C-alpha positions as CSV (number, residue, x, y, z in Angstrom):
1,X,120.6,106.6,101.0
2,X,117.4,107.5,99.3
3,X,114.5,105.1,98.9
4,X,114.8,102.7,96.0
5,X,113.4,104.0,92.7
6,X,110.7,101.3,92.8
7,X,109.1,102.8,95.9
8,X,109.6,106.4,94.8
9,X,108.0,105.8,91.4
10,X,105.3,103.5,92.7
11,X,102.9,106.4,93.2
12,X,103.7,108.4,90.1
13,X,100.9,108.4,87.5
14,X,102.3,110.9,85.1
15,X,100.3,113.7,86.6
16,X,101.8,117.1,87.5
17,X,101.3,117.8,91.2
18,X,101.9,121.1,93.0
19,X,105.0,121.1,95.1
20,X,104.7,120.5,98.9
21,X,105.5,123.2,101.4
22,X,108.8,122.9,103.3
23,X,108.8,121.5,106.8
24,X,109.4,123.9,109.7
25,X,111.2,121.2,111.8
26,X,113.2,118.1,111.4
27,X,111.3,114.8,111.5
28,X,111.5,112.8,114.7
29,X,112.0,109.1,115.2
30,X,108.5,108.9,116.7
31,X,107.1,110.5,113.5
32,X,109.0,108.2,111.3
33,X,107.8,105.2,113.3
34,X,104.2,106.3,113.0
35,X,104.6,106.6,109.2
36,X,106.3,103.2,109.0
37,X,103.3,101.7,110.8
38,X,100.9,103.3,108.3
39,X,102.9,102.4,105.2
40,X,103.2,98.7,106.4
41,X,99.5,98.6,107.4
42,X,98.5,99.8,103.9
43,X,101.0,97.4,102.3
44,X,103.1,100.2,100.7
45,X,106.1,98.7,102.5
46,X,106.7,95.1,103.4
47,X,108.7,95.8,106.5
48,X,110.8,98.5,108.3
49,X,112.9,98.2,111.4
50,X,114.7,101.0,113.3
51,X,118.2,100.0,114.2
52,X,120.2,101.0,117.3
53,X,122.1,103.8,115.4
54,X,118.9,105.5,114.2
55,X,119.1,104.0,110.7
56,X,116.1,102.2,109.2
57,X,116.2,98.9,107.4
58,X,113.3,99.0,104.9
59,X,112.0,96.3,102.6
60,X,109.6,97.2,99.8
61,X,108.6,93.6,98.7
62,X,108.7,90.3,100.6
63,X,111.3,88.8,98.3
64,X,113.0,92.1,97.5
65,X,116.2,93.6,98.8
66,X,116.3,95.6,102.0
67,X,117.6,99.2,102.0
68,X,119.2,101.1,104.7
69,X,117.9,104.6,105.3
70,X,120.0,107.1,107.2
71,X,117.4,108.4,109.5
72,X,113.9,109.7,110.2
73,X,114.0,112.3,107.4
74,X,114.6,109.5,104.9
75,X,111.5,107.7,106.1
76,X,109.2,110.8,106.5
77,X,110.1,112.5,103.2
78,X,108.7,109.7,100.9
79,X,105.7,109.2,103.1
80,X,104.9,112.9,103.0
81,X,105.3,112.8,99.2
82,X,102.9,109.9,99.0
83,X,100.4,111.7,101.2
84,X,100.7,114.8,99.2
85,X,100.0,112.9,95.9
86,X,97.0,111.1,97.4
87,X,95.5,114.3,98.7
88,X,96.2,116.7,95.8
89,X,93.2,117.2,93.6
90,X,93.8,115.8,90.1
91,X,92.5,117.4,86.9
92,X,89.5,115.7,85.4
93,X,90.4,113.3,82.6
94,X,87.0,113.1,81.1
């Protein structure tokens, strides 16, 4: 299951951003765990827990619903999109 729309659109500001390059390898659980730590630390996620089957239980807001993500790729992909949007130069609005 993809991340909830509220998280995916949280970082959209109506600015066109160049597409990211494709990954050369599949995301690992360790990489997903590292991204979860960063996202929780920066308060972009409330909580995320890795289950015994490799699925992630993710909560966007404290009182919000929790979502089940199928695996590491479902955690890493939105995190990479967020990083890309943060680091991509934006056109001047002046």
